[in-house]
PAMIFI-241766 format. One line per field, with one value per atom (N, C-alpha, C): residue in three letters; x, y, z. Coordinates in Angstrom, 3 decimals. Last residue first. Example, Ala and Ser with C-alpha at 12.3 -4.5 7.8 and 13.67 -1.06 7.14 Angstrom:
roti	SER; SER; SER; ALA; ALA; ALA
X	12.850; 13.670; 12.900; 13.190; 12.300; 13.200
Y	-2.250; -1.060; 0.030; -5.690; -4.500; -3.300
Z	7.080; 7.140; 7.870; 7.800; 7.800; 7.800
! end
This chain:
roti	ASP; ASP; ASP; ALA; ALA; ALA; THR; THR; THR; LEU; LEU; LEU; ARG; ARG; ARG; SER; SER; SER; GLU; GLU; GLU; LEU; LEU; LEU; ALA; ALA; ALA; GLU; GLU; GLU; PHE; PHE; PHE; VAL; VAL; VAL; SER; SER; SER; HIS; HIS; HIS; PRO; PRO; PRO; ASP; ASP; ASP; GLN; GLN; GLN; ASP; ASP; ASP; ALA; ALA; ALA; ASP; ASP; ASP; LEU; LEU; LEU; HIS; HIS; HIS; ALA; ALA; ALA; ALA; ALA; ALA; ASP; ASP; ASP; PRO; PRO; PRO; TYR; TYR; TYR; VAL; VAL; VAL; CYS; CYS; CYS; LYS; LYS; LYS; LEU; LEU; LEU; GLY; GLY; GLY; THR; THR; THR; TRP; TRP; TRP; HIS; HIS; HIS; THR; THR; THR; ARG; ARG; ARG; TYR; TYR; TYR; GLN; GLN; GLN; ARG; ARG; ARG; LEU; LEU; LEU; SER; SER; SER; PRO; PRO; PRO; GLU; GLU; GLU; VAL; VAL; VAL; THR; THR; THR; ASP; ASP; ASP; THR; THR; THR; ARG; ARG; ARG; ASP; ASP; ASP; GLU; GLU; GLU; PRO; PRO; PRO; ARG; ARG; ARG; THR; THR; THR; ASN; ASN; ASN; LEU; LEU; LEU; ARG; ARG; ARG; ASN; ASN; ASN; GLN; GLN; GLN; VAL; VAL; VAL; GLU; GLU; GLU; SER; SER; SER; SER; SER; SER; PRO; PRO; PRO; ALA; ALA; ALA; PRO; PRO; PRO; ARG; ARG; ARG; THR; THR; THR; VAL; VAL; VAL; ALA; ALA; ALA; HIS; HIS; HIS; PHE; PHE; PHE; ARG; ARG; ARG; GLU; GLU; GLU; GLY; GLY; GLY; SER; SER; SER; VAL; VAL; VAL; PRO; PRO; PRO; ASP; ASP; ASP; THR; THR; THR; ALA; ALA; ALA; ARG; ARG; ARG; LEU; LEU; LEU; THR; THR; THR; ILE; ILE; ILE; ARG; ARG; ARG; GLU; GLU; GLU; LEU; LEU; LEU; CYS; CYS; CYS; VAL; VAL; VAL; ASP; ASP; ASP; ASP; ASP; ASP; THR; THR; THR; LEU; LEU; LEU; GLU; GLU; GLU; LEU; LEU; LEU; PHE; PHE; PHE; PHE; PHE; PHE; VAL; VAL; VAL; ARG; ARG; ARG; ASN; ASN; ASN; PRO; PRO; PRO; GLN; GLN; GLN; LEU; LEU; LEU; THR; THR; THR; GLU; GLU; GLU; GLN; GLN; GLN; LEU; LEU; LEU; THR; THR; THR; LYS; LYS; LYS; ALA; ALA; ALA; GLN; GLN; GLN; GLN; GLN; GLN; LEU; LEU; LEU; ASP; ASP; ASP; ARG; ARG; ARG; PRO; PRO; PRO; PHE; PHE; PHE; GLY; GLY; GLY; HIS; HIS; HIS; LEU; LEU; LEU; ILE; ILE; ILE; TRP; TRP; TRP; GLY; GLY; GLY; ARG; ARG; ARG; CYS; CYS; CYS; SER; SER; SER; CYS; CYS; CYS; ASP; ASP; ASP; VAL; VAL; VAL; ARG; ARG; ARG; SER; SER; SER; LEU; LEU; LEU; ARG; ARG; ARG; GLU; GLU; GLU; GLU; GLU; GLU; LEU; LEU; LEU; VAL; VAL; VAL; GLN; GLN; GLN; LEU; LEU; LEU; VAL; VAL; VAL; LEU; LEU; LEU; TYR; TYR; TYR; ASP; ASP; ASP; PRO; PRO; PRO; VAL; VAL; VAL; PRO; PRO; PRO; ARG; ARG; ARG; GLY; GLY; GLY; ASP; ASP; ASP; ASP; ASP; ASP; LEU; LEU; LEU; HIS; HIS; HIS; SER; SER; SER; ARG; ARG; ARG; ILE; ILE; ILE; GLU; GLU; GLU; GLU; GLU; GLU; GLY; GLY; GLY; LEU; LEU; LEU; VAL; VAL; VAL; SER; SER; SER; GLY; GLY; GLY; GLU; GLU; GLU; ALA; ALA; ALA; SER; SER; SER; VAL; VAL; VAL; SER; SER; SER; ARG; ARG; ARG; LEU; LEU; LEU; LEU; LEU; LEU; GLN; GLN; GLN; GLY; GLY; GLY; CYS; CYS; CYS; CYS; CYS; CYS; VAL; VAL; VAL; ASP; ASP; ASP; VAL; VAL; VAL; MET; MET; MET; LYS; LYS; LYS; TYR; TYR; TYR; LYS; LYS; LYS; GLU; GLU; GLU; SER; SER; SER; LEU; LEU; LEU; LEU; LEU; LEU; ARG; ARG; ARG; ALA; ALA; ALA; GLN; GLN; GLN; LEU; LEU; LEU; SER; SER; SER; LYS; LYS; LYS; GLY; GLY; GLY; SER; SER; SER; GLY; GLY; GLY; PRO; PRO; PRO; PRO; PRO; PRO; GLY; GLY; GLY; VAL; VAL; VAL; LEU; LEU; LEU; LEU; LEU; LEU; ILE; ILE; ILE; ARG; ARG; ARG; PRO; PRO; PRO; THR; THR; THR; ARG; ARG; ARG; SER; SER; SER; ARG; ARG; ARG; HIS; HIS; HIS; ARG; ARG; ARG; THR; THR; THR; ARG; ARG; ARG; VAL; VAL; VAL; PHE; PHE; PHE; SER; SER; SER; ALA; ALA; ALA
X	-2.544; -1.524; -2.195; -4.560; -4.362; -3.308; -5.042; -3.869; -3.642; -7.300; -6.111; -4.864; -9.276; -8.805; -7.464; -9.530; -9.118; -8.640; -10.365; -9.083; -8.601; -12.910; -11.888; -10.497; -14.164; -14.079; -12.977; -13.964; -13.323; -13.138; -15.529; -14.103; -13.355; -18.019; -17.448; -15.934; -18.332; -18.277; -17.672; -18.452; -17.390; -17.221; -20.760; -19.435; -18.301; -23.200; -22.660; -21.211; -24.128; -24.004; -23.341; -23.876; -25.158; -25.091; -21.650; -21.605; -22.912; -19.900; -21.279; -21.254; -17.303; -17.724; -19.171; -15.153; -16.496; -17.026; -11.898; -12.724; -14.066; -10.634; -11.126; -11.911; -9.701; -9.250; -9.768; -10.613; -11.177; -10.801; -10.989; -10.460; -11.021; -12.189; -10.816; -10.170; -14.724; -13.853; -12.392; -15.824; -15.516; -14.576; -16.243; -15.247; -14.837; -18.311; -17.027; -15.921; -20.337; -19.831; -18.459; -20.773; -20.329; -19.699; -21.909; -20.473; -19.925; -24.578; -24.252; -22.802; -24.428; -24.846; -24.494; -23.707; -22.813; -23.144; -25.992; -24.702; -23.716; -27.861; -28.035; -26.709; -26.819; -26.894; -27.020; -27.158; -25.800; -25.766; -29.978; -29.146; -27.719; -30.567; -31.023; -30.216; -29.509; -28.912; -29.305; -31.112; -29.678; -29.076; -33.623; -33.490; -32.033; -33.133; -33.453; -33.216; -30.308; -31.732; -31.959; -27.698; -28.316; -29.798; -26.892; -26.414; -26.998; -28.031; -28.599; -28.164; -28.485; -27.610; -28.214; -31.038; -30.554; -29.698; -30.928; -30.882; -30.411; -32.880; -31.955; -32.070; -34.628; -33.702; -32.718; -36.140; -36.823; -35.879; -34.303; -34.941; -35.513; -33.826; -32.751; -33.350; -36.389; -35.814; -34.713; -36.742; -37.561; -37.013; -33.495; -34.705; -35.483; -31.451; -31.737; -33.004; -32.075; -31.764; -32.201; -31.002; -31.999; -31.521; -29.342; -28.882; -29.829; -30.727; -29.589; -29.096; -32.979; -33.095; -31.966; -32.245; -33.586; -33.719; -29.191; -29.860; -31.182; -26.979; -27.904; -28.529; -24.021; -24.886; -25.721; -23.259; -23.363; -24.314; -23.216; -22.481; -22.562; -24.666; -23.501; -22.640; -26.420; -25.846; -24.567; -27.382; -26.591; -25.920; -27.197; -27.633; -26.777; -28.079; -27.053; -27.682; -29.147; -29.363; -28.344; -30.218; -29.169; -29.525; -31.912; -32.382; -31.323; -30.578; -31.649; -32.203; -28.613; -28.239; -29.365; -29.909; -28.763; -28.528; -31.833; -32.241; -31.115; -30.211; -31.137; -31.542; -28.897; -28.135; -29.029; -31.064; -30.321; -29.496; -31.845; -32.793; -32.066; -29.621; -30.024; -30.943; -27.492; -28.611; -28.969; -23.944; -25.123; -26.255; -20.525; -21.783; -22.992; -17.553; -18.517; -19.907; -14.738; -16.061; -16.968; -11.324; -12.497; -13.760; -8.069; -9.311; -10.479; -4.675; -5.796; -7.071; -3.014; -2.716; -3.712; -3.450; -3.798; -3.477; -1.808; -1.900; -2.196; -1.279; -1.114; -1.282; -1.330; -0.464; -0.215; -2.965; -1.712; -0.759; -5.137; -4.329; -2.969; -6.180; -5.627; -4.717; -7.139; -6.057; -5.375; -9.167; -8.053; -6.859; -10.844; -10.230; -9.026; -11.697; -10.931; -10.181; -13.121; -11.938; -11.063; -15.215; -14.246; -12.969; -15.721; -16.133; -14.959; -14.704; -16.162; -16.623; -11.871; -12.505; -14.013; -12.935; -12.379; -11.757; -13.748; -14.339; -13.841; -10.634; -12.067; -12.642; -7.621; -8.299; -9.771; -5.197; -6.531; -7.249; -1.634; -2.807; -4.078; 1.632; 0.546; -0.668; 3.833; 2.813; 1.724; 5.529; 6.065; 4.987; 3.930; 4.853; 5.452; 2.467; 1.778; 2.738; 4.482; 3.619; 2.913; 5.698; 6.426; 5.498; 3.511; 4.194; 4.765; 2.020; 3.467; 4.230; -0.567; -0.204; 1.283; -0.601; -0.846; -0.316; -0.057; 0.796; 0.650; -2.115; -0.719; 0.202; -4.363; -4.152; -2.700; -3.990; -4.048; -3.758; -4.094; -2.929; -2.847; -6.624; -5.456; -4.178; -8.175; -8.298; -7.049; -7.411; -7.120; -7.157; -8.336; -6.899; -6.497; -11.149; -10.281; -8.806; -12.660; -12.164; -11.142; -15.184; -13.804; -13.255; -18.571; -17.541; -16.153; -19.997; -19.629; -18.608; -20.720; -21.370; -21.085; -19.325; -20.424; -21.184; -17.410; -18.357; -19.564; -15.946; -16.718; -17.784; -14.750; -15.668; -16.557; -13.214; -14.190; -15.206; -11.519; -12.591; -13.652; -9.711; -10.616; -11.809; -8.416; -9.075; -10.099; -7.353; -8.341; -9.140; -5.514; -6.642; -7.750; -3.664; -4.429; -5.684; -2.711; -3.300; -4.193; -3.758; -2.778; -3.496; -5.577; -5.321; -4.253; -6.517; -5.123; -4.802; -8.979; -8.904; -7.488; -8.556; -9.231; -9.147; -7.481; -6.597; -7.238; -9.781; -8.660; -7.687; -11.422; -11.862; -10.690; -9.888; -10.159; -10.580; -10.013; -8.719; -8.909; -12.712; -12.103; -10.781; -12.936; -13.717; -13.119; -11.136; -10.930; -11.673; -9.600; -10.938; -10.827; -7.234; -7.361; -8.772; -5.458; -6.840; -7.018; -2.557; -3.099; -4.483; -2.214; -2.181; -2.830; -2.258; -1.505; -1.330; -3.923; -2.684; -1.834; -6.032; -5.386; -4.019; -6.751; -6.464; -5.677; -7.165; -6.132; -5.739; -9.346; -8.083; -6.923; -11.237; -10.874; -9.537; -11.382; -10.921; -10.462; -12.387; -11.074; -10.511; -14.884; -13.922; -12.504; -16.027; -15.866; -14.815; -16.053; -15.314; -15.028; -17.717; -16.308; -15.500; -20.385; -19.487; -18.011; -22.325; -21.830; -20.796; -23.213; -23.846; -23.321; -22.887; -23.044; -23.731; -21.236; -22.234; -22.256; -17.636; -18.977; -19.945; -14.269; -15.275; -16.648; -11.109; -12.447; -13.468; -7.852; -8.937; -10.259; -4.584; -5.923; -6.956; -1.590; -2.286; -3.700; 0.961; -0.452; -1.007; 4.161; 3.336; 1.876; 5.156; 4.848; 4.015; 5.345; 6.220; 5.965; 3.926; 3.189; 4.055; 5.524; 4.765; 4.144; 6.556; 7.469; 6.714; 4.793; 5.035; 5.849; 4.324; 5.531; 5.828; 1.936; 3.108; 4.383; 0.244; 0.196; 1.478; 0.440; 1.211; 1.261; 0.838; 0.000; 0.872
Y	10.596; 11.198; 12.090; 7.669; 9.118; 9.656; 5.133; 5.333; 6.805; 5.341; 4.696; 5.033; 6.360; 7.154; 6.628; 4.268; 5.571; 6.483; 2.186; 2.108; 3.477; 3.027; 2.787; 2.873; 3.010; 4.267; 4.180; 0.284; 1.273; 2.606; -0.783; -1.114; -0.103; 0.173; 0.575; 0.353; -1.188; 0.286; 0.809; -3.812; -3.437; -1.912; -3.944; -4.038; -3.575; -1.401; -2.759; -2.781; 0.689; 0.429; -0.933; 1.997; 1.532; 1.458; 3.140; 1.677; 1.106; 5.882; 5.401; 3.893; 6.775; 6.179; 5.713; 9.107; 8.559; 8.075; 9.023; 9.126; 8.474; 10.943; 9.702; 9.995; 12.993; 12.931; 11.697; 12.610; 13.722; 13.666; 10.341; 10.244; 11.358; 11.044; 10.528; 10.501; 11.772; 12.794; 12.341; 9.345; 10.346; 11.428; 8.162; 7.581; 8.600; 9.791; 9.731; 9.205; 9.128; 10.503; 10.552; 6.333; 6.797; 8.188; 5.274; 5.574; 6.228; 4.954; 5.657; 6.132; 3.344; 4.752; 5.575; 0.893; 1.554; 3.036; 0.366; 0.550; 1.280; 0.010; 1.111; 1.436; -2.276; -1.025; 0.173; -4.095; -3.828; -2.515; -4.144; -3.597; -3.262; -5.293; -3.953; -3.369; -7.916; -6.865; -5.468; -9.431; -9.314; -8.121; -9.287; -8.929; -8.867; -10.203; -8.793; -8.409; -12.416; -12.163; -10.708; -13.051; -12.344; -12.047; -14.577; -13.180; -12.373; -17.073; -16.280; -14.811; -17.521; -17.555; -16.678; -19.332; -17.984; -18.077; -21.902; -21.510; -20.070; -23.611; -22.543; -22.212; -25.421; -25.920; -24.844; -24.117; -24.671; -25.154; -23.484; -22.411; -22.944; -25.991; -25.324; -24.262; -26.349; -27.372; -26.746; -24.277; -24.270; -25.286; -23.064; -23.895; -23.844; -21.230; -21.664; -22.496; -18.354; -19.781; -20.269; -15.057; -16.028; -17.473; -12.564; -13.880; -14.969; -10.240; -10.146; -11.500; -11.109; -10.122; -10.248; -13.184; -13.190; -12.229; -14.767; -13.559; -13.435; -17.411; -16.787; -15.554; -19.320; -18.292; -17.637; -22.846; -21.596; -20.623; -25.300; -24.247; -22.899; -27.379; -26.935; -25.915; -27.833; -28.936; -28.490; -25.512; -26.411; -27.545; -22.423; -23.785; -24.759; -19.480; -20.436; -21.792; -16.094; -17.432; -18.392; -12.715; -13.688; -15.036; -10.823; -11.641; -12.631; -9.435; -10.336; -11.197; -7.899; -8.952; -9.947; -6.152; -6.970; -8.158; -4.945; -5.736; -6.669; -3.633; -4.680; -5.573; -1.802; -2.781; -3.958; -0.299; -1.119; -2.175; 0.891; 0.077; -0.854; 2.404; 1.226; 0.305; 3.331; 3.555; 2.254; 3.681; 2.932; 3.215; 4.124; 4.726; 3.992; 3.276; 2.792; 3.205; 5.185; 4.921; 4.468; 4.492; 4.598; 4.284; 5.675; 5.247; 5.500; 5.081; 5.349; 4.820; 4.484; 5.704; 5.972; 3.527; 3.345; 4.621; 3.053; 4.164; 3.812; 1.478; 0.885; 1.878; 3.281; 2.104; 1.708; 5.477; 5.584; 4.436; 4.556; 5.644; 5.740; 2.758; 2.237; 3.288; 4.528; 3.608; 3.064; 5.770; 6.561; 5.670; 3.586; 4.296; 5.105; 2.922; 1.944; 2.636; 5.278; 4.901; 3.901; 5.263; 6.347; 5.929; 1.936; 3.137; 4.108; -0.063; 0.084; 1.320; -0.389; -0.087; 0.088; -3.529; -2.797; -1.533; -4.490; -5.104; -4.474; -4.561; -4.248; -5.015; -3.596; -4.024; -3.644; -4.535; -3.937; -4.482; -3.884; -4.602; -3.795; -4.624; -3.751; -4.565; -6.135; -5.989; -4.993; -5.939; -5.860; -5.486; -6.129; -4.995; -4.854; -8.477; -7.188; -6.017; -10.426; -10.261; -8.903; -10.153; -9.786; -9.556; -8.701; -9.811; -9.366; -6.761; -6.521; -7.675; -7.609; -6.567; -6.237; -9.509; -9.926; -8.897; -7.972; -9.127; -9.484; -6.116; -5.655; -6.794; -7.818; -7.040; -6.597; -8.837; -9.749; -9.005; -6.439; -7.327; -8.255; -5.541; -4.775; -5.607; -7.467; -7.295; -6.596; -6.990; -8.284; -8.176; -4.419; -4.668; -6.008; -4.602; -3.892; -4.286; -7.850; -6.544; -5.931; -9.124; -9.326; -7.957; -9.261; -8.644; -8.892; -12.558; -11.226; -10.596; -15.136; -14.097; -12.694; -17.074; -16.494; -15.425; -17.583; -18.649; -18.107; -15.199; -15.571; -16.604; -15.330; -14.238; -14.633; -17.599; -17.530; -16.408; -16.965; -17.944; -17.880; -15.248; -14.723; -15.667; -17.048; -15.886; -15.306; -18.822; -19.312; -18.160; -17.128; -17.724; -18.195; -16.667; -15.549; -16.063; -19.271; -18.618; -17.455; -21.193; -20.456; -19.835; -22.394; -23.050; -22.371; -21.555; -22.012; -22.709; -20.446; -21.889; -22.444; -17.778; -18.508; -20.015; -17.109; -17.101; -17.895; -17.304; -18.213; -18.249; -15.307; -16.718; -17.668; -13.028; -13.414; -14.874; -13.098; -13.188; -13.629; -12.677; -13.953; -14.173; -10.010; -11.120; -12.483; -8.524; -8.617; -9.815; -9.474; -9.286; -9.531; -8.483; -8.801; -8.448; -9.278; -9.008; -9.446; -7.826; -8.845; -8.411; -7.202; -6.775; -7.854; -7.715; -8.647; -8.139; -6.323; -5.657; -6.485; -8.118; -7.317; -6.779; -9.393; -10.195; -9.388; -7.212; -8.192; -9.001; -6.010; -5.275; -6.238; -8.081; -7.614; -6.862; -8.254; -9.405; -8.977; -5.744; -6.132; -7.293; -5.939; -4.963; -5.291; -7.974; -8.166; -7.207; -6.771; -8.027; -8.243; -4.493; -4.361; -5.613; -4.157; -4.789; -4.699; -3.358; -2.347; -2.907; -5.073; -5.171; -4.181; -2.877; -4.266; -4.275; 0.247; -0.530; -1.989; 0.778; 0.855; 0.015; 1.142; 1.330; 1.417; -0.088; 0.015; 0.076; 1.054; 0.744; 0.937; 0.127; 0.589; 0.145; 0.930; 0.413; 0.954; 0.484; 0.809; 0.130; 1.724; 0.536; 0.890; 4.810; 3.985; 2.770; 6.364; 5.199; 4.299; 8.520; 7.423; 6.169; 10.309; 10.789; 9.635; 8.749; 9.328; 9.718; 5.698; 7.141; 7.670; 2.934; 3.373; 4.866; 2.525; 1.992; 2.590; 3.719; 4.155; 3.743; 2.248; 3.484; 4.056; -1.183; 0.000; 1.231
Z	1.211; 2.094; 3.124; 0.945; 0.699; 1.668; 1.686; 0.815; 0.477; 3.252; 3.794; 2.987; 1.690; 2.835; 3.349; -0.096; -0.622; 0.503; 1.601; 0.909; 0.439; 2.320; 3.341; 2.723; -0.146; 0.611; 1.670; -0.750; -1.633; -0.915; 1.305; 1.235; 0.361; 0.594; 1.882; 1.850; -1.821; -1.818; -0.518; -0.868; -1.806; -1.837; 0.722; 1.352; 0.429; -0.144; -0.278; 0.217; 2.651; 1.214; 1.074; 5.202; 4.661; 3.138; 6.173; 6.069; 5.516; 5.449; 5.375; 5.152; 7.721; 6.450; 6.536; 8.933; 9.149; 7.800; 10.304; 9.094; 9.385; 13.121; 12.501; 11.225; 14.601; 13.202; 12.470; 17.188; 16.407; 14.927; 19.180; 17.809; 16.925; 21.512; 21.595; 20.207; 20.631; 21.238; 21.279; 19.839; 18.813; 19.347; 22.305; 21.396; 20.334; 23.268; 23.969; 23.068; 21.475; 21.536; 22.200; 22.062; 20.742; 20.781; 24.273; 24.340; 23.079; 23.566; 24.809; 24.801; 21.305; 21.149; 22.394; 22.504; 21.549; 21.431; 24.027; 24.705; 23.778; 22.036; 22.998; 23.680; 20.823; 20.070; 21.011; 22.910; 22.394; 21.626; 23.186; 24.268; 23.801; 20.534; 20.932; 22.113; 20.499; 19.661; 20.151; 22.148; 22.460; 21.732; 21.066; 22.482; 22.942; 18.409; 18.666; 20.126; 18.073; 18.328; 18.718; 17.794; 16.660; 16.890; 19.902; 19.874; 18.713; 19.266; 20.373; 20.301; 15.711; 16.888; 17.993; 14.204; 14.519; 15.777; 11.761; 13.180; 13.305; 9.282; 9.678; 11.167; 8.249; 9.274; 9.769; 6.352; 7.519; 8.615; 4.330; 5.103; 6.420; 3.187; 3.933; 4.861; 2.080; 2.972; 3.839; 0.379; 1.602; 2.604; -0.758; -0.868; 0.438; -0.349; -1.715; -1.873; 1.755; 1.622; 0.241; 0.640; 1.122; 0.938; 1.222; 0.761; 1.263; 1.908; 0.970; 0.462; 3.519; 2.439; 1.416; 5.267; 4.673; 3.486; 4.783; 5.264; 4.516; 5.930; 4.984; 5.616; 6.099; 6.685; 5.596; 6.357; 5.600; 6.278; 7.501; 8.199; 7.494; 6.498; 5.708; 6.440; 8.746; 7.957; 7.234; 9.870; 10.722; 9.939; 8.465; 8.132; 8.941; 10.253; 9.822; 9.526; 9.591; 10.155; 9.541; 10.000; 9.672; 10.275; 10.848; 9.724; 9.248; 12.771; 13.218; 12.084; 11.303; 12.254; 12.514; 9.504; 9.073; 9.989; 11.108; 9.936; 9.502; 12.977; 13.412; 12.255; 11.287; 12.084; 12.478; 10.410; 9.436; 10.164; 12.826; 12.048; 11.089; 13.612; 14.394; 13.596; 10.816; 11.741; 12.467; 10.716; 10.306; 11.298; 9.966; 10.421; 9.844; 11.184; 10.195; 10.681; 11.624; 12.194; 11.050; 11.784; 10.907; 11.701; 12.224; 12.881; 11.935; 12.299; 11.402; 12.060; 14.368; 13.609; 12.477; 17.816; 16.406; 15.624; 20.535; 19.593; 18.140; 22.719; 21.386; 20.241; 25.063; 24.926; 23.470; 24.938; 25.703; 25.396; 23.502; 22.938; 23.635; 25.346; 24.085; 23.438; 27.237; 27.607; 26.359; 25.751; 26.274; 26.609; 25.246; 24.128; 24.596; 27.826; 27.044; 25.906; 28.418; 29.213; 28.456; 26.484; 26.551; 27.273; 25.054; 25.785; 25.890; 23.532; 23.531; 24.304; 21.279; 22.560; 22.413; 20.066; 21.210; 20.651; 17.672; 18.867; 20.162; 15.804; 15.926; 17.109; 14.225; 15.449; 15.390; 12.117; 12.100; 13.325; 11.743; 12.244; 12.066; 10.280; 10.705; 11.111; 9.695; 8.647; 8.997; 11.997; 10.622; 9.604; 14.215; 14.142; 12.745; 13.674; 13.788; 13.618; 13.636; 12.455; 12.481; 16.236; 15.013; 13.823; 18.749; 18.075; 16.728; 19.843; 19.852; 19.192; 19.808; 18.839; 18.849; 21.923; 20.533; 19.528; 24.204; 23.872; 22.392; 24.107; 24.039; 23.638; 24.383; 23.160; 23.017; 26.980; 25.842; 24.533; 28.440; 28.559; 27.335; 27.812; 27.344; 27.416; 29.131; 27.677; 27.136; 31.780; 31.160; 29.639; 32.203; 32.375; 31.746; 31.758; 30.818; 30.952; 32.329; 32.793; 31.826; 30.249; 30.703; 31.121; 31.362; 30.524; 31.107; 31.883; 32.381; 31.446; 31.384; 30.594; 31.097; 32.593; 33.389; 32.612; 30.674; 31.031; 31.786; 30.700; 29.508; 29.843; 33.257; 32.913; 31.733; 33.049; 34.145; 33.882; 30.941; 30.719; 31.816; 32.126; 31.096; 30.922; 33.777; 34.371; 33.387; 31.942; 32.914; 33.509; 30.629; 29.897; 30.819; 32.652; 32.106; 31.397; 32.884; 34.062; 33.599; 29.961; 30.769; 31.966; 28.280; 29.568; 30.406; 25.839; 25.921; 27.236; 25.736; 25.445; 25.628; 26.107; 27.191; 26.983; 23.649; 24.818; 25.964; 22.086; 21.806; 22.992; 23.210; 23.238; 23.003; 22.672; 24.069; 24.168; 19.861; 20.544; 21.996; 19.395; 19.006; 19.730; 20.404; 20.960; 20.650; 18.726; 20.173; 20.788; 15.870; 16.434; 17.938; 13.813; 15.236; 15.716; 11.066; 11.461; 12.915; 9.881; 10.780; 11.276; 6.332; 7.729; 8.594; 3.612; 4.476; 5.905; 1.961; 2.387; 3.347; 1.349; 0.304; 0.718; 3.747; 2.544; 1.521; 5.447; 5.772; 4.533; 4.238; 4.366; 4.590; 4.565; 3.222; 3.242; 7.376; 6.590; 5.198; 7.980; 8.511; 7.703; 6.772; 6.264; 6.744; 8.401; 6.954; 6.399; 10.941; 10.711; 9.229; 10.523; 10.942; 10.608; 9.841; 8.881; 9.235; 11.559; 10.616; 9.642; 13.504; 12.187; 11.163; 16.234; 15.790; 14.428; 15.201; 15.939; 15.479; 15.160; 14.590; 15.382; 14.179; 15.227; 14.565; 13.625; 13.034; 14.161; 13.395; 14.320; 13.592; 12.435; 12.059; 13.085; 11.851; 13.044; 12.949; 9.513; 9.742; 10.989; 10.410; 10.172; 10.410; 8.868; 10.037; 9.630; 6.697; 6.704; 7.917; 5.654; 6.300; 6.402; 4.371; 5.526; 6.312; 2.299; 3.287; 4.557; 1.508; 1.393; 2.564; 2.086; 1.386; 1.463; 3.301; 3.983; 3.376; 1.496; 2.892; 3.617; -0.712; -0.722; 0.691; 0.000; 0.000; 0.000
! end
């Protein structure tokens, strides 16, 4: 990427994607990672993989995950600092999503890991809800479908689809409310962040992201 090569941007890209549930953070991170070989770091997945390792830190994290409690910030930051300081991240750069979720987390992240490009993926609650609650998985093939954008190919598949507990309206609505509560605080920490319209097809969002990323 010219971002990595230009004189002004010779620093390794440390990208942060912020947005409500359903805004496409995971997908955009994957696309960036595939094209630019940066390391895709999803905070939730990272915590789950560390909790499965059986280390002392992993056990502590697992006790929170098993009880459905949020993992304390100091543990999350410990895991993130360890992961983002590894050779692959320091050489190729990283894309972090799923953290920070509030003002204090964002401030702490700024002090330690300092992302140098921040993107807010903007989306209304209605669209977030439509995207998430209409998703379902086929237990046989493992494929994911969406009632509007990617319907099941047959009534047989449609009838056996499962909705994940975290994709149900009663789970998504509180998550959206929580995001909106902290949104203003997050924006204050990142006044130079780029704000992208995430209510368009993923390819268009990626192009917008890319053009901001490679601009001087």
